[in-house]
N, C-alpha and C positions, 0 to 999 in steps of 0.2 A: 390444579388441572390446564393445561390450554387447550386452547379453541378445537384444536384435533381429537382432543381425550375428550370432550364436551360432546361433539360430534358423530364421535363413535358410540358414546352412551345413548346418546336420543335415538341415533340409527336402530343401534340394537334394542330399543326400547318399543320404538315401531316392529320391529320383526319379531320382536318376543308375542305381540296381540297376535301371530297370526293364529287360527284356531286349528289348523291343519298341524299335526305333529310328526316327527321322523318316529324313527323306530326306537331311538334311547330315548324319546318323551320331549327332547326339546322343540321348540318352533320352527317348522320346516323352512321358513324364510333364514331364520336366522342358523341354520344348517348351511344354505345354500349360502348364503354371505358369507362364513368361512369359508367356503370351498372357493366360492370367487375371488375373496380377496387371496387366499393361497396361490392359486393359478396366479396372479396377477405377479405376486412377490416370486414363483419360478420364472414366467414368463422374464420378469423385469428385476432381478435382483435389487436394483438401487431403485427401485419405483418410490415415487415420493408419496408424500404421506396423504396428499390431494387425491392422487388417484386410486389409494388404499382404499381409502372413503368412498369413492365413486364405487369402485367395484363392490363395496359392501351396499351399495343401492341399488343395485341392478333388478332386482324383484321386489323393492322398497313397497311395501301394503300392497303387493300382487294381490292377494287372498281378497282383496275388499272390490276388485271386479272381475266377476270369475268371467271364466270363458264363457260359460253358457248365457252372459247377458248381450250377448252377439248373436248374429245368425249363424246357422249351421254353414258349411262351407268356407272355401278357401278366400272367398271375398270378407265373410264375417270374421274370418280368423285372422286377415292382414288388417281390417278395422280395428280388431281388438289391440293387436300388438301395437298399432299404430298410437293408438290411443295410451295404452301404458307408458310408449317413452316418453309421451309429453308428461302426463300425469306422475310419474316417477320421477322424472327431471325436475318438475315444480317442486315437487315434494325435497327432495334430497336439496335442492338450492334453499327453500325454507328452514330445513333444518340446521344447514352448515350456518346458515347467516344466524339463526336464532342462538348458533354456540359461538357467534363471535369471531366466525371467518370472515374475512374480505368479501364484500360482495364481486370481485372479478373473481375472485378464485371461486365461490360459491357458481356463478356462472359457468365459469370451466368446467367444473365437475359435473355440473346441470347439462354443459353441450354432451360431455361425452356419454354419458346415462339417454339421453335422447337418441342416440347413433349419429348425433351431427357429424358429418365428417369420414363415414366408413371409409377406409384405404386410404384415405389421405390425413387423418387425425389420427396421431401416434397414441393420445390417450383413449378416444375410441374404439381406436384398433385393437388396442390391448384389455380393453373389454369383452368387446368380441371375440376373442381368442381365447378368454378365459373361460366366456359363456359356451361357446362351443367346447372346451376341451371339459368342463364338468358335465356338459350334456353327454359325449362321449364316455367318461371315465364312470360316471356316478347314475345317471340318468336313462341310457339309451335302451337296457333291459326292458326298465319297467314299461316306458312309450312302447315298445315291442309288444309287449304282453298284453297292453290297452287295445292296441290295433292289429292283434294277430290276424284280424281277416284280410288285411291289406297283402297282396302279392309282394313276391320278393323283390320284384322291380320297383316297388314303391319304394320301400326301406331304402334300397341301395340310392334312389333318385334322392330321398331326401339326405343323406349321409354327403353324397356328393353337392348338394345345395350348401350343407355345414362346412365339407371342404374349401368349397371356393372361396366363404366367407373369412377363411383364418388366415394368419400369414406362416411364409415358411417358418420360422423358427415354432409356432403355435403347432404347424404341422408335424415338424419333427419330433414335438412332444407328444404328440397323439400317436405316433405309428411304434412309440414307447412303450404306450401304454399297455396293462396286462390285462385283455377282455376276454369273456368267453369266447369259445371258439367259432360259434355261432353269429358272434357279432364281429370277430375280429374277419372273417370271413368277408362277410358284407361290406365292412370298411373297405379290406382290400380290393374287391371289386368295385368299391365306387372309387375309388383312388386311380384305377388302372382307368377311369375313361377319360 
């Protein structure tokens, strides 16, 4: 097995430790990693193995630092997200080097995972596009249910912010998603802004 295969096994072993489970019983972060890699491969059919590995690290051990470990509100949420970017990138780099990848490659993947160069770094943008598409395709319904007290305009704002982070090819994929009618209407409104 080559270094990429070993890295994938180590990354997936870390995901498998997630105590949160998907409906099929698999670790929730392992399901998320599969979705991330799938979207990166759809957006960039020739995605190199390093980018595919980085996609699997998007939420690497995220469950260790729960959102509740930071204060409520926007400032607490943003601080939590920034800390995750750094922590996940460092852990991804560590796993990749342990698996035998070159330090330079591990550094590049860590930069993508940490969101360095969003909009200017193609690898970082590919991961952001995939994350936005996973959110729209698989998570927005549950998000809306958890935050049912939000006014409609807040949902539209959230989707509009997601839309702004996406590249044009990712937006084209998003417009082709088969979304529930209520969510599709929110997306349509957000996109028209």
